[in-house]
VOPAGU-2260 file (C-alpha; in pm, 1 decimal, decimal comma):
REM VOPAGU-2260
SITE   aa  ch    i         X         Y         Z
SITE  MET   A    0    2502,4    -434,2   -3968,3
SITE  THR   A    1    2668,1     -89,2   -3969,4
SITE  GLU   A    2    2621,0     162,3   -3688,5
SITE  ASN   A    3    2409,3     384,1   -3916,6
SITE  THR   A    4    2189,7      91,7   -4022,9
SITE  ARG   A    5    2140,4      -2,5   -3661,3
SITE  LYS   A    6    2035,2     349,9   -3564,8
SITE  GLN   A    7    1796,1     363,8   -3858,5
SITE  LYS   A    8    1615,7      58,8   -3717,7
SITE  LEU   A    9    1550,0     228,6   -3384,7
SITE  THR   A   10    1192,8     350,5   -3351,9
SITE  TRP   A   11    1003,8     537,4   -3079,6
SITE  THR   A   12     650,0     396,0   -3071,0
SITE  ASP   A   13     326,4     481,2   -2890,8
SITE  THR   A   14     408,6     201,6   -2646,4
SITE  HIS   A   15     739,5     368,9   -2563,3
SITE  VAL   A   16     553,4     695,6   -2503,5
SITE  LYS   A   17     306,6     527,2   -2264,2
SITE  VAL   A   18     586,8     364,8   -2063,6
SITE  TYR   A   19     777,2     695,7   -2057,4
SITE  LYS   A   20     471,0     876,3   -1917,3
SITE  THR   A   21     409,6     603,6   -1659,1
SITE  LEU   A   22     768,1     625,9   -1535,8
SITE  TRP   A   23     742,7    1005,9   -1533,9
SITE  ASN   A   24     431,9     996,8   -1315,3
SITE  LYS   A   25     609,0     776,9   -1062,0
SITE  TYR   A   26     932,6     977,6   -1080,2
SITE  THR   A   27     770,5    1315,1   -1013,4
SITE  LEU   A   28     622,9    1189,3    -686,5
SITE  LYS   A   29     977,5    1203,5    -547,6
SITE  HIS   A   30    1116,9    1465,8    -783,9
SITE  PRO   A   31     837,2    1720,7    -840,2
SITE  LYS   A   32    1069,5    1975,6   -1002,8
SITE  ALA   A   33    1194,9    1737,0   -1271,0
SITE  ASP   A   34    1150,7    1833,3   -1636,2
SITE  PHE   A   35     926,7    1604,4   -1843,3
SITE  GLU   A   36    1135,3    1639,0   -2158,3
SITE  THR   A   37    1479,8    1580,9   -2006,0
SITE  PHE   A   38    1450,8    1383,9   -1680,4
SITE  LEU   A   39    1594,0    1065,8   -1835,7
SITE  ASP   A   40    1882,5    1255,7   -1994,2
SITE  LYS   A   41    1981,4    1424,0   -1669,0
SITE  GLU   A   42    1948,0    1128,9   -1430,0
SITE  THR   A   43    2246,8     899,6   -1368,7
SITE  PHE   A   44    2212,5     528,0   -1428,8
SITE  ARG   A   45    2273,1     439,9   -1065,1
SITE  ARG   A   46    2012,2     679,4    -926,3
SITE  MET   A   47    1747,6     581,7   -1181,4
SITE  TYR   A   48    1822,3     212,1   -1136,0
SITE  ASN   A   49    1792,2     243,0    -756,7
SITE  PHE   A   50    1469,6     441,7    -796,2
SITE  ILE   A   51    1308,8     171,0   -1012,2
SITE  GLU   A   52    1436,1    -120,3    -804,3
SITE  SER   A   53    1322,8      36,4    -476,6
SITE  ASP   A   54     959,2      59,5    -590,9
SITE  GLU   A   55     806,0    -264,5    -465,6
SITE  ASN   A   56     492,3    -199,6    -667,9
SITE  ILE   A   57     685,5    -249,0    -993,8
SITE  GLY   A   58     713,7    -617,8   -1083,9
SITE  ASP   A   59     990,9    -774,2   -1289,5
SITE  GLY   A   60     781,2    -767,2   -1606,7
SITE  SER   A   61     719,0    -393,4   -1572,5
SITE  LYS   A   62    1083,5    -329,2   -1485,6
SITE  LYS   A   63    1190,4    -512,6   -1799,4
SITE  ILE   A   64     962,4    -294,3   -2013,9
SITE  ILE   A   65    1085,2      23,1   -1841,3
SITE  TYR   A   66    1451,6     -67,5   -1890,1
SITE  PHE   A   67    1397,4    -146,3   -2257,8
SITE  MET   A   68    1218,5     188,5   -2298,1
SITE  ILE   A   69    1501,1     384,6   -2131,8
SITE  ALA   A   70    1760,0     197,3   -2338,6
SITE  ARG   A   71    1576,8     286,0   -2659,3
SITE  TYR   A   72    1532,1     650,0   -2551,0
SITE  LEU   A   73    1900,4     694,5   -2468,3
SITE  GLU   A   74    2034,3     507,6   -2770,1
SITE  ILE   A   75    1831,4     722,4   -3008,3
SITE  ARG   A   76    1998,6    1023,4   -2844,8
SITE  GLY   A   77    2348,9     874,2   -2867,7
SITE  ASN   A   78    2384,3     831,1   -2489,5
SITE  ASN   A   79    2603,4     525,2   -2421,5
SITE  ASN   A   80    2431,0     465,6   -2086,6
SITE  PHE   A   81    2168,3     280,9   -2290,6
SITE  LYS   A   82    2390,8     -29,5   -2273,7
SITE  LYS   A   83    2357,5     -51,2   -1895,8
SITE  TYR   A   84    1978,4     -39,5   -1911,4
SITE  LEU   A   85    1976,7    -289,1   -2197,7
SITE  GLU   A   86    2184,7    -532,6   -1992,3
SITE  LYS   A   87    1937,9    -507,0   -1703,0
SITE  ALA   A   88    1641,1    -554,0   -1935,5
SITE  VAL   A   89    1792,6    -866,9   -2090,2
SITE  GLU   A   90    1876,4   -1009,8   -1747,1
SITE  LEU   A   91    1512,5    -966,2   -1643,5
SITE  ARG   A   92    1388,9   -1110,4   -1972,2
SITE  ASN   A   93    1592,8   -1426,1   -1914,2
SITE  LYS   A   94    1484,3   -1447,4   -1550,3
SITE  ILE   A   95    1116,9   -1417,2   -1645,5
SITE  ASP   A   96    1151,3   -1669,9   -1928,7
SITE  ASN   A   97    1303,9   -1923,5   -1689,6
SITE  GLN   A   98    1028,2   -1867,2   -1434,4
SITE  GLU   A   99     758,6   -1908,0   -1697,4
SITE  GLN   A  100     913,0   -2230,5   -1828,2
SITE  ASP   A  101     911,0   -2369,9   -1474,3
SITE  ASN   A  102     567,2   -2225,3   -1389,1
SITE  ALA   A  103     745,0   -2056,5   -1098,8
SITE  GLN   A  104     617,4   -1748,7    -920,8
SITE  SER   A  105     819,5   -1428,8    -932,6
SITE  ASP   A  106     955,0   -1283,0    -609,2
SITE  LYS   A  107     670,5   -1030,9    -611,1
SITE  GLU   A  108     411,6   -1305,5    -656,5
SITE  LYS   A  109     558,0   -1511,9    -373,4
SITE  GLU   A  110     515,7   -1220,0    -136,6
SITE  HIS   A  111     181,0   -1076,4    -247,3
SITE  TYR   A  112     -11,2   -1358,7    -416,5
SITE  ARG   A  113    -341,9   -1455,2    -252,2
SITE  SER   A  114    -536,1   -1774,8    -321,3
SITE  HIS   A  115    -879,4   -1769,6    -479,7
SITE  GLU   A  116   -1026,1   -1911,5    -159,0
SITE  PHE   A  117    -870,6   -1627,1      39,1
SITE  LEU   A  118   -1022,6   -1370,7    -197,5
SITE  LEU   A  119   -1362,1   -1538,6    -190,3
SITE  ASN   A  120   -1359,2   -1518,3     186,9
SITE  ILE   A  121   -1319,8   -1140,4     156,2
SITE  VAL   A  122   -1584,7   -1064,3    -104,3
SITE  ASP   A  123   -1838,2   -1303,3      47,6
SITE  LYS   A  124   -1853,8   -1068,4     347,5
SITE  TYR   A  125   -1932,8    -755,0     145,4
SITE  GLU   A  126   -2261,5    -580,4     219,4
SITE  LEU   A  127   -2437,3    -329,6      -4,4
SITE  THR   A  128   -2319,1      23,8      67,9
SITE  ASP   A  129   -2408,6     375,2     -45,8
SITE  LYS   A  130   -2053,9     505,0       3,5
SITE  TYR   A  131   -1925,2     556,3    -348,3
SITE  LYS   A  132   -1549,3     497,4    -316,8
SITE  GLN   A  133   -1591,5     198,8     -86,8
SITE  HIS   A  134   -1841,9      54,0    -330,6
SITE  MET   A  135   -1607,0     100,4    -628,2
SITE  MET   A  136   -1319,2     -71,5    -448,0
SITE  GLU   A  137   -1541,9    -363,7    -352,2
SITE  LEU   A  138   -1676,0    -393,1    -707,1
SITE  ALA   A  139   -1321,9    -389,1    -849,6
SITE  LEU   A  140   -1229,8    -692,4    -642,3
SITE  MET   A  141   -1559,4    -873,7    -693,4
SITE  ILE   A  142   -1537,4    -875,5   -1074,5
SITE  GLY   A  143   -1195,5   -1039,6   -1049,4
SITE  VAL   A  144   -1312,2   -1307,1    -804,6
SITE  TYR   A  145   -1674,0   -1400,5    -891,0
SITE  GLN   A  146   -1609,9   -1380,8   -1266,1
SITE  PRO   A  147   -1301,5   -1496,8   -1463,1
SITE  PRO   A  148   -1089,6   -1176,8   -1458,0
SITE  LEU   A  149   -1031,9    -977,0   -1774,3
SITE  ARG   A  150    -704,1    -794,8   -1837,9
SITE  THR   A  151    -659,2    -471,2   -1645,5
SITE  THR   A  152    -682,5    -240,4   -1946,2
SITE  THR   A  153   -1001,0    -417,0   -2053,7
SITE  VAL   A  154   -1188,2    -416,4   -1723,7
SITE  THR   A  155   -1103,7     -50,7   -1661,2
SITE  SER   A  156   -1243,0      45,5   -2003,3
SITE  LEU   A  157   -1588,4    -112,8   -1966,6
SITE  LYS   A  158   -1861,3     140,0   -2045,1
SITE  ILE   A  159   -2215,7      79,1   -1922,7
SITE  ILE   A  160   -2489,5      28,8   -2184,2
SITE  PHE   A  161   -2846,3    -102,9   -2158,9
SITE  ARG   A  162   -2925,1    -176,9   -2524,6
SITE  LYS   A  163   -2743,7    -393,6   -2780,2
SITE  GLN   A  164   -2766,3    -118,8   -3039,5
SITE  ASP   A  165   -2550,2     104,5   -2818,8
SITE  ASN   A  166   -2253,4    -121,3   -2895,3
SITE  ASP   A  167   -2044,0      92,3   -3130,4
SITE  LYS   A  168   -1810,9    -199,7   -3222,1
SITE  THR   A  169   -1517,1       9,7   -3107,3
SITE  HIS   A  170   -1518,5      40,9   -2728,0
SITE  ASN   A  171   -1558,3    -219,5   -2454,7
SITE  PHE   A  172   -1890,3    -244,1   -2271,6
SITE  ILE   A  173   -2088,9    -415,3   -2003,4
SITE  LEU   A  174   -2439,7    -469,0   -2138,9
SITE  ILE   A  175   -2702,4    -480,5   -1863,6
SITE  ASN   A  176   -3061,8    -588,7   -1919,1
SITE  LYS   A  177   -3245,9    -448,2   -1618,5
SITE  SER   A  178   -3560,1    -655,6   -1671,2
SITE  THR   A  179   -3403,5    -998,4   -1723,1
SITE  LYS   A  180   -3095,0    -922,1   -1507,6
SITE  LYS   A  181   -2877,5   -1072,1   -1782,0
SITE  MET   A  182   -2536,0    -913,7   -1825,8
SITE  PHE   A  183   -2257,1    -946,5   -2080,0
SITE  TYR   A  184   -1908,8    -811,2   -2137,0
SITE  ILE   A  185   -1870,4    -694,1   -2496,7
SITE  ILE   A  186   -1501,2    -680,8   -2591,0
SITE  ASN   A  187   -1426,3    -489,3   -2909,3
SITE  ASP   A  188   -1076,5    -370,3   -2828,7
SITE  ASP   A  189    -816,7    -563,9   -2633,4
SITE  LYS   A  190    -484,8    -742,0   -2679,3
SITE  VAL   A  191    -632,1   -1028,0   -2883,4
SITE  SER   A  192    -916,7    -853,0   -3068,2
SITE  LYS   A  193    -740,0    -865,1   -3404,1
SITE  THR   A  194    -610,5   -1221,3   -3369,8
SITE  TYR   A  195    -768,8   -1497,6   -3573,9
SITE  SER   A  196    -898,5   -1685,3   -3267,4
SITE  TYR   A  197   -1106,4   -1393,1   -3140,1
SITE  GLN   A  198   -1232,8   -1226,1   -3457,9
SITE  GLU   A  199   -1563,0   -1415,6   -3461,4
SITE  GLU   A  200   -1852,6   -1218,2   -3312,1
SITE  LYS   A  201   -1945,2   -1497,9   -3070,7
SITE  TYR   A  202   -1610,4   -1461,0   -2892,1
SITE  LYS   A  203   -1658,8   -1088,1   -2833,6
SITE  THR   A  204   -1942,8   -1145,8   -2585,4
SITE  ILE   A  205   -1892,6   -1299,0   -2240,1
SITE  GLU   A  206   -2190,7   -1365,1   -2016,9
SITE  ILE   A  207   -2168,7   -1276,4   -1648,7
SITE  THR   A  208   -2323,9   -1572,5   -1470,7
SITE  ASP   A  209   -2250,8   -1533,8   -1100,0
SITE  LYS   A  210   -2571,1   -1440,7    -916,1
SITE  ARG   A  211   -2395,2   -1250,1    -636,3
SITE  LEU   A  212   -2196,5   -1039,0    -880,3
SITE  LYS   A  213   -2505,2    -956,1   -1086,3
SITE  GLU   A  214   -2697,6    -849,7    -775,5
SITE  PHE   A  215   -2408,3    -626,9    -674,4
SITE  ILE   A  216   -2392,8    -466,2   -1020,8
SITE  ILE   A  217   -2769,4    -402,4   -1021,1
SITE  HIS   A  218   -2730,9    -232,0    -682,8
SITE  SER   A  219   -2436,4     -38,1    -827,3
SITE  ILE   A  220   -2617,3     109,1   -1127,2
SITE  THR   A  221   -2927,9     177,2    -916,3
SITE  THR   A  222   -2744,9     353,0    -631,7
SITE  PHE   A  223   -2488,9     530,7    -851,3
SITE  PRO   A  224   -2658,9     569,9   -1191,5
SITE  ASN   A  225   -2474,2     880,0   -1307,4
SITE  ARG   A  226   -2153,5     739,0   -1451,3
SITE  THR   A  227   -1993,5     629,7   -1779,0
SITE  TYR   A  228   -1777,3     335,5   -1675,9
SITE  LEU   A  229   -1845,2      32,9   -1461,1
SITE  ILE   A  230   -1545,5     132,3   -1245,0
SITE  GLN   A  231   -1457,1     500,4   -1214,4
SITE  THR   A  232   -1302,4     720,4    -948,3
SITE  LYS   A  233   -1595,6     957,5    -901,5
SITE  GLU   A  234   -1957,9     991,8    -998,2
SITE  GLY   A  235   -2065,2    1171,1   -1313,7
SITE  ALA   A  236   -1997,5    1141,3   -1684,2
SITE  MET   A  237   -1627,1    1083,7   -1744,1
SITE  THR   A  238   -1425,8    1093,6   -2064,3
SITE  ASN   A  239   -1120,1     921,4   -1915,9
SITE  LYS   A  240   -1124,1     569,5   -1776,5
SITE  ILE   A  241    -965,4     478,7   -1444,0
SITE  GLY   A  242    -589,2     420,8   -1461,0
SITE  SER   A  243    -440,6      75,2   -1414,4
SITE  ASP   A  244    -236,3     192,9   -1115,2
SITE  THR   A  245    -546,9     327,0    -941,3
SITE  TYR   A  246    -737,9       9,4   -1016,3
SITE  ASN   A  247    -459,3    -203,6    -866,8
SITE  GLN   A  248    -449,7      26,5    -563,1
SITE  TYR   A  249    -818,7     -54,4    -508,4
SITE  LEU   A  250    -732,0    -424,8    -506,2
SITE  ARG   A  251    -450,2    -368,5    -258,9
SITE  LYS   A  252    -667,2    -175,1     -18,1
SITE  MET   A  253    -938,0    -441,0     -23,7
SITE  THR   A  254    -697,7    -735,2      22,6
SITE  LEU   A  255    -439,5    -561,5     247,6
SITE  SER   A  256    -174,0    -701,6      15,0
SITE  LYS   A  257      40,2    -407,1     -84,4
SITE  GLY   A  258     173,6    -565,7    -402,2
SITE  ILE   A  259    -120,2    -759,7    -541,5
SITE  ASP   A  260    -246,8    -664,3    -887,8
SITE  ASN   A  261    -500,6    -778,4   -1145,2
SITE  ASN   A  262    -254,5   -1021,2   -1305,7
SITE  MET   A  263    -230,6   -1202,0    -972,7
SITE  LEU   A  264    -610,1   -1221,7    -959,2
SITE  ARG   A  265    -599,7   -1384,3   -1303,1
SITE  SER   A  266    -332,9   -1627,0   -1185,1
SITE  SER   A  267    -526,6   -1700,0    -866,6
SITE  TYR   A  268    -842,8   -1777,7   -1063,1
SITE  VAL   A  269    -657,8   -2004,7   -1309,9
SITE  ASN   A  270    -483,2   -2197,4   -1030,5
SITE  TRP   A  271    -813,5   -2255,4    -851,3
SITE  PHE   A  272    -995,3   -2354,1   -1172,5
SITE  TYR   A  273    -720,5   -2585,3   -1303,8
SITE  ASN   A  274    -699,9   -2770,3    -973,3
SITE  LYS   A  275   -1075,4   -2822,4    -989,8
SITE  PHE   A  276   -1124,7   -2896,2   -1361,1
SITE  LYS   A  277    -878,0   -3116,6   -1548,7
SITE  THR   A  278   -1034,4   -3149,7   -1895,5
SITE  TYR   A  279    -917,6   -2949,2   -2194,8
SITE  ASN   A  280   -1271,6   -2842,4   -2287,5
SITE  LYS   A  281   -1328,1   -2683,8   -1946,6
SITE  ARG   A  282    -993,8   -2506,3   -1959,4
SITE  ASP   A  283   -1052,4   -2387,5   -2314,4
SITE  ALA   A  284   -1390,9   -2242,4   -2212,5
SITE  LEU   A  285   -1219,8   -2055,7   -1928,1
SITE  ALA   A  286    -951,9   -1927,8   -2166,9
SITE  ARG   A  287   -1223,0   -1785,4   -2392,7
SITE  GLN   A  288   -1370,9   -1596,2   -2098,5
SITE  MET   A  289   -1030,8   -1461,0   -1997,6
SITE  ARG   A  290    -938,6   -1371,5   -2358,0
SITE  HIS   A  291    -625,6   -1579,5   -2399,3
SITE  SER   A  292    -539,4   -1942,1   -2484,4
SITE  VAL   A  293    -492,4   -2253,2   -2272,5
SITE  GLN   A  294    -124,8   -2240,8   -2364,8
SITE  SER   A  295     -94,7   -1880,8   -2243,7
SITE  ALA   A  296    -270,7   -1971,6   -1920,0
SITE  LEU   A  297     -27,9   -2257,5   -1858,7
SITE  ILE   A  298     274,8   -2038,7   -1927,7
SITE  TYR   A  299     179,5   -1710,8   -1762,0
SITE  TYR   A  300     -87,6   -1780,0   -1499,2
SITE  PHE   A  301     -82,7   -2141,4   -1380,2
SITE  LYS   A  302     185,7   -2145,6   -1111,2
SITE  ASP   A  303     367,9   -2405,8    -904,6
SITE  LEU   A  304     282,1   -2274,8    -557,8
SITE  ASP   A  305     471,6   -2541,1    -364,2
SITE  ASP   A  306     825,3   -2510,5    -501,5
SITE  GLU   A  307     957,7   -2160,6    -440,2
SITE  THR   A  308    1290,1   -2222,4    -614,0
SITE  LYS   A  309    1399,4   -2448,8    -893,4
SITE  GLU   A  310    1625,0   -2731,7    -776,4
SITE  ILE   A  311    1941,5   -2776,7    -983,5
SITE  THR   A  312    2129,8   -3103,9    -973,3
SITE  PRO   A  313    2511,8   -3100,0    -931,8
SITE  ASP   A  314    2555,3   -3219,5   -1290,9
SITE  GLU   A  315    2330,6   -2941,6   -1422,2
SITE  THR   A  316    2524,0   -2685,2   -1219,0
SITE  VAL   A  317    2853,3   -2805,0   -1367,5
SITE  ASN   A  318    2707,4   -2788,2   -1718,6
SITE  ILE   A  319    2577,4   -2434,9   -1663,7
SITE  VAL   A  320    2913,0   -2318,3   -1528,4
SITE  ASN   A  321    3104,9   -2485,1   -1811,6
SITE  ASP   A  322    2871,1   -2347,0   -2080,3
SITE  ASN   A  323    2901,9   -1993,4   -1943,8
SITE  ALA   A  324    3281,3   -2022,3   -1909,3
SITE  LEU   A  325    3316,9   -2158,4   -2261,6
SITE  MET   A  326    3099,3   -1883,2   -2405,3
SITE  LYS   A  327    3296,1   -1617,7   -2213,5
SITE  ALA   A  328    3623,4   -1757,2   -2347,0
SITE  LYS   A  329    3491,5   -1754,7   -2702,5
SITE  LEU   A  330    3365,8   -1396,1   -2669,9
SITE  ASP   A  331    3690,7   -1280,2   -2510,8
SITE  LYS   A  332    3891,6   -1447,5   -2785,5
SITE  CYS   A  333    3693,9   -1297,2   -3069,7
SITE  GLU   A  334    3712,6    -952,9   -2907,7
SITE  SER   A  335    4088,2    -969,8   -2851,0
SITE  LYS   A  336    4202,9    -954,8   -3211,0
SITE  GLU   A  337    4118,3    -788,7   -3539,6
SITE  LEU   A  338    3881,7    -998,7   -3748,0
SITE  THR   A  339    3818,8   -1015,0   -4117,2
SITE  GLU   A  340    3473,6    -917,8   -4238,3
SITE  LYS   A  341    3384,7   -1284,0   -4289,7
SITE  GLN   A  342    3510,2   -1379,5   -3943,5
SITE  MET   A  343    3324,1   -1086,0   -3788,1
SITE  LYS   A  344    3000,1   -1196,4   -3954,2
SITE  LYS   A  345    3047,3   -1553,4   -3828,1
SITE  LYS   A  346    3130,3   -1439,6   -3473,5
SITE  ARG   A  347    2833,6   -1205,0   -3473,0
SITE  TYR   A  348    2606,5   -1494,4   -3573,7
SITE  ASP   A  349    2749,0   -1712,3   -3294,4
SITE  ILE   A  350    2700,6   -1435,4   -3038,6
SITE  LEU   A  351    2340,0   -1376,3   -3145,3
SITE  TYR   A  352    2277,6   -1748,6   -3113,3
SITE  SER   A  353    2423,6   -1758,6   -2762,5
SITE  ILE   A  354    2212,6   -1459,8   -2655,6
SITE  ASN   A  355    1879,8   -1541,7   -2820,1
SITE  LYS   A  356    1884,4   -1921,1   -2792,9
SITE  LYS   A  357    2090,2   -1990,0   -2479,4
SITE  GLY   A  358    1990,0   -1684,1   -2280,6
SITE  ASN   A  359    2339,4   -1543,8   -2224,7
SITE  VAL   A  360    2350,0   -1176,1   -2129,6
SITE  PRO   A  361    2571,6    -968,6   -2363,7
SITE  LYS   A  362    2827,7    -725,4   -2226,5
SITE  ALA   A  363    2795,9    -359,7   -2315,3
SITE  SER   A  364    3122,9    -389,6   -2508,1
SITE  THR   A  365    2982,7    -681,2   -2709,3
SITE  ILE   A  366    2665,6    -488,7   -2794,4
SITE  ASP   A  367    2880,0    -198,2   -2906,7
SITE  LYS   A  368    3140,5    -394,0   -3105,3
SITE  TYR   A  369    2893,9    -608,6   -3296,4
SITE  ASN   A  370    2630,2    -338,3   -3339,6
SITE  LEU   A  371    2360,8    -546,6   -3172,4
SITE  VAL   A  372    2014,1    -397,6   -3144,7
SITE  PHE   A  373    1721,4    -537,1   -2948,1
SITE  ASN   A  374    1399,3    -588,4   -3144,0
SITE  GLU   A  375    1107,7    -548,4   -2901,0
SITE  GLU   A  376     862,1    -709,5   -3140,4
SITE  THR   A  377    1054,6   -1038,3   -3167,4
SITE  ASN   A  378    1202,6   -1008,5   -2815,1
SITE  GLN   A  379    1546,5   -1086,0   -2959,7
SITE  PHE   A  380    1873,5    -917,6   -3054,5
SITE  GLU   A  381    1957,3    -861,1   -3419,4
C-alpha cells in the first residue's frame, strides 16, 4: 500500500465528529480560551495525553476511542504525532481485549463498581418527592436497577407517549397506559436496531414489569407532566435529550461512587442475574430486554469479581517474553536493510499478522515504514 493510497483510505466520520466534540467539551473546562477548530493541532502530545489520563471519569474504552480519533485527525492533516496516539490506542485495545477474554474488570470498574444488592439497598429507600432534580436523579438510578438497564444513549432518548399510534417508528419511547398502569419501552433506534436479530417488531417492545418502578413513573408523570423525555434536566418541552455525561453524573451523585456509569449498572445487573439464573433460556430473555446477545453479555458485562488480576504461570511468562523478543528481533532485522518489493510485501504481511492476531503493539517507525493504517470498522491494521 503506497502512502497516497493509505491517505485516501482515511475518512472523518460522524462518529469522529461526536468524539471530537466530547473531548472539546471536557478540554474547555480547563482551557476556556482554546479554539474549537485548532485545539488538537496546537496541543503537544504530552500535555494532551496527561490531560486525558488524569480524568478519572474517562474509562479505558473511552480513552481508546479518543486516541483513535486524535490519531485519525492528525494523520489526515499530515501531523506525525498521530503515531504516538495510535500506539496508545492500540495498547488500550489489546488491554481491553485481554480483560474481556478473561471476564476481568478494568481498573475503573474495580474501583467504582457496585453490586446489584448494594444498588437495590439505595433505591428501596427512595420516597416520592416533588423536588424535580432530586426526582430525576432517583428515577435515573431506579430504571437501571429495577428494570434490566438499556444502553445509555437509548435510555436518555426515551420520549413519553400515552397512545400506541404516537409511535413514529423512528424515535425511542416509553409508552404509558394510565388506566391499566402497563408500560413498555419501544426501541426504534439503537445500536442493534438494524441487525437481523432485532428487526422483528416483537423485539422492539420491552414491558416494564417491576411494580415499584411503575408506581414511581406514574408519580413522575403526574407530578411533573410538562416534559418531553422520561429523563430530562428541567421541566418543559425539550428538543434535546439529556447528555450521557449528565446522566452518568446523576448515577454518581445517587450512589456516591464518583466513577460509576450506566455500563457498570448493566454489568451489575448481569452479574446478579447470571448468579441467580443458570439456564440459557433465562439468559437469552434477559439479553432481549437489554438489547444485546448472551455472547455479548458474557464478554462485556459478566465479570469475574473475585480475581482482580490474571495469574500467569512461569512457563507462560517465559513464552510471552520469548515471543515478544523473537518478534522484536524479526522486526528489527527487516527494518535494518533494504528489501525487495516481494520481501517488503511478505514482511508487511508478517507484521500485520503479529499485530492483529498476536496483539503486538507496532512502533511508530513500523507504522510509518510499512504504511500501516488502522481500520476502525474491523478494529485491525491494514
